[in-house]
C-alpha positions in Angstrom: 5.8 7.1 -14.1 3.6 6.8 -11.1 3.3 3.2 -9.8 0.1 1.2 -9.1 -0.4 -0.9 -6.0 -3.4 -3.1 -5.5 -3.8 -4.0 -1.9 -5.8 -6.6 0.0 -5.3 -9.7 -2.2 -6.5 -13.0 -0.9 -7.9 -15.2 -3.8 -5.4 -17.2 -5.9 -7.4 -16.9 -9.2 -8.0 -13.2 -8.6 -4.3 -12.7 -7.9 -3.4 -14.4 -11.1 -5.7 -12.2 -13.1 -4.7 -8.9 -11.4 -1.0 -9.9 -12.0 -1.7 -9.9 -15.7 -2.4 -6.2 -15.6 0.1 -3.4 -15.5 0.4 -3.3 -11.7 3.7 -2.7 -9.8 2.8 -3.8 -6.3 0.4 -6.4 -4.8 -0.4 -6.0 -1.1 -1.1 -8.9 1.3 -2.6 -8.1 4.7 -1.2 -10.0 7.6 -3.4 -8.2 10.1 -5.9 -10.5 11.8 -8.6 -7.9 12.3 -8.8 -7.0 8.6 -11.6 -8.3 6.4 -8.8 -9.0 3.9 -6.6 -11.0 6.3 -4.5 -13.4 4.3 -4.7 -16.1 7.0 -2.5 -17.5 9.7 -0.7 -19.9 7.3 -1.4 -18.8 3.8 -0.6 -21.2 1.0 2.7 -20.4 -0.6 1.0 -20.9 -4.0 -0.8 -17.6 -3.5 2.5 -15.9 -4.0 4.3 -18.4 -6.3 2.8 -17.3 -9.6 3.3 -13.6 -9.3 5.6 -12.2 -12.0 9.0 -11.0 -10.7 8.3 -7.5 -12.0 5.5 -7.1 -9.5 6.7 -6.3 -5.9 4.9 -8.3 -3.1 4.1 -6.1 -0.1 3.3 -7.6 3.3 1.0 -5.3 5.3 1.3 -5.4 9.1 -0.2 -3.6 12.1 1.9 -3.4 15.3 3.1 -7.0 14.7 6.2 -8.3 16.5 9.3 -7.6 14.4 10.4 -11.2 14.4 7.0 -12.3 12.9 7.2 -9.6 10.2 10.7 -10.8 9.2 9.8 -14.5 9.4 6.7 -14.1 7.3 8.5 -12.0 4.8 11.2 -14.6 4.3 8.8 -17.4 4.2 6.8 -15.9 1.3 9.7 -14.1 -0.4 8.3 -10.6 0.4 10.9 -7.9 0.1 8.7 -4.9 1.1 6.6 -4.4 4.1 4.0 -1.8 4.9 3.6 -0.8 8.5 0.1 0.4 9.2 0.1 0.8 13.0 1.9 2.9 15.6 5.4 1.5 14.8 8.2 3.7 16.1 11.3 4.8 14.2 13.3 2.2 16.2 10.9 -0.5 15.1 11.2 0.6 11.4 14.9 0.6 11.7 14.9 -3.0 13.0 12.8 -4.1 10.0 14.9 -2.2 7.6 18.2 -3.6 9.0 16.8 -7.1 8.3 17.1 -6.2 4.6 13.4 -5.4 4.0 12.1 -2.2 2.4 9.8 -0.2 4.6 6.6 1.7 3.7 5.4 3.5 6.8 1.7 4.4 6.7 0.2 7.5 8.4 -3.5 8.5 8.7 -4.0 12.0 7.5 -6.5 14.5 8.8 -6.6 18.3 9.2 -4.8 18.0 12.5 -1.9 15.9 11.1 1.6 17.5 11.4 4.1 16.3 8.9 7.0 17.3 11.2 6.4 14.0 13.1 7.9 12.2 10.1 11.4 13.7 10.6 12.6 10.8 12.8 11.3 8.3 10.3 13.2 9.7 7.4 16.4 7.5 7.8 14.5 4.3 8.6 11.8 4.2 5.9 12.0 3.9 2.1 8.6 5.3 1.5 5.6 6.8 3.3 2.0 6.0 2.6 -0.7 8.6 3.4 -4.1 7.1 4.1 -7.3 8.4 5.6 -7.3 8.6 9.4 -10.1 6.3 10.5 -10.8 3.9 13.4 -9.8 1.0 11.2 -6.4 0.3 9.6 -6.9 0.8 5.9 -9.6 -0.4 3.5 -12.1 2.1 4.8 -13.1 3.5 1.3 -12.8 7.0 2.8 -11.0 9.9 1.2 -9.1 12.6 3.0 -8.4 16.1 1.7 -5.5 15.5 -0.7 -4.7 19.2 -0.7 -3.2 18.6 2.8 -0.3 16.9 1.0 0.8 20.3 -0.1 2.1 20.7 3.5 4.5 17.8 3.0 7.9 19.5 2.3 10.3 16.5 2.5 11.9 14.6 -0.4 10.9 11.0 0.7 8.6 9.5 -2.0 5.1 8.5 -0.9 2.1 6.4 -1.8 -1.3 8.0 -1.9 -4.1 5.8 -0.5 -7.6 6.1 1.0 -10.9 5.8 -0.8 -9.4 6.0 -4.3 -12.0 5.0 -6.8 -12.3 4.4 -10.6 -13.2 8.1 -11.2 -10.0 9.5 -9.5 -7.4 9.0 -12.2 -7.6 12.6 -13.5 -7.8 14.1 -10.1 -4.7 12.3 -9.0 -2.8 13.7 -12.0 -3.9 17.2 -11.0 -2.2 16.9 -7.6 1.3 17.5 -9.2 3.4 16.5 -6.1 6.9 15.6 -7.1 7.2 13.1 -4.3 4.1 11.2 -5.4 5.5 7.8 -6.2 2.5 5.4 -6.3 -1.2 5.1 -6.0 -2.7 2.4 -3.7 -6.1 1.1 -4.5 -8.2 -1.4 -2.6 -11.8 -1.4 -1.3 -13.5 0.7 -4.0 -12.4 -1.8 -6.7 -13.8 -4.9 -4.9 -16.5 -7.4 -5.7 -16.1 -8.6 -2.1 -13.5 -8.1 0.6 -10.2 -9.4 -0.8 -11.5 -10.0 -4.3 -11.0 -7.3 -6.9 -12.9 -6.3 -10.0 -10.4 -7.1 -12.7 -12.0 -5.2 -15.5 -12.5 -2.1 -13.3 -8.9 -2.1 -12.3 -7.8 -2.7 -15.9 -9.9 0.3 -17.0 -8.5 2.5 -14.3 -4.9 1.6 -15.1 -5.5 2.3 -18.8 -7.1 5.6 -18.1 -4.5 6.5 -15.6 -1.6 5.7 -17.8 -3.1 7.7 -20.7 -3.5 10.7 -18.5 0.0 10.6 -17.1 1.8 9.8 -20.4 
């Protein structure tokens, strides 16, 4: 069963309502330049009511490893998503701290999947997003057919401009390594605040298609 990740959560009431849906991951952005930045010292209550079956993901961009580890421990985050130019050495340091690592890469026609070889031992998942000047949340799609060039066994998340109309199209991709779908900006009322009914409808349609 393909997992669902909802990224860019900021609002406590919204988090509570999204948590009541059949989601597997909730993403919290610790990148200061993001419109969905969780804040320098987010309230622990934002995380406290999330059911244990939903994995909390901290999203970071070229942050100091010590800070990534410290924030993750403070907010009981077990999985981090690295969305910058983090090296395999960096990923290894994070993974050795006991955290699961999702390493994000921006995909374009010029992307070469061979660059992932050195990341294989130090990442638990990859995330393939649209290559844009900003780090995620752009609402822009890339050509998903490019994923056919990915020949490795490491499971990946698909991200980048996924909207309510894309459930059937994602099912048609038929990539064995496709582990999860990451949705964000195209399901928002405002940056960091999600349309609960729209996400619920997408999940229901998605699960009907893949069942």
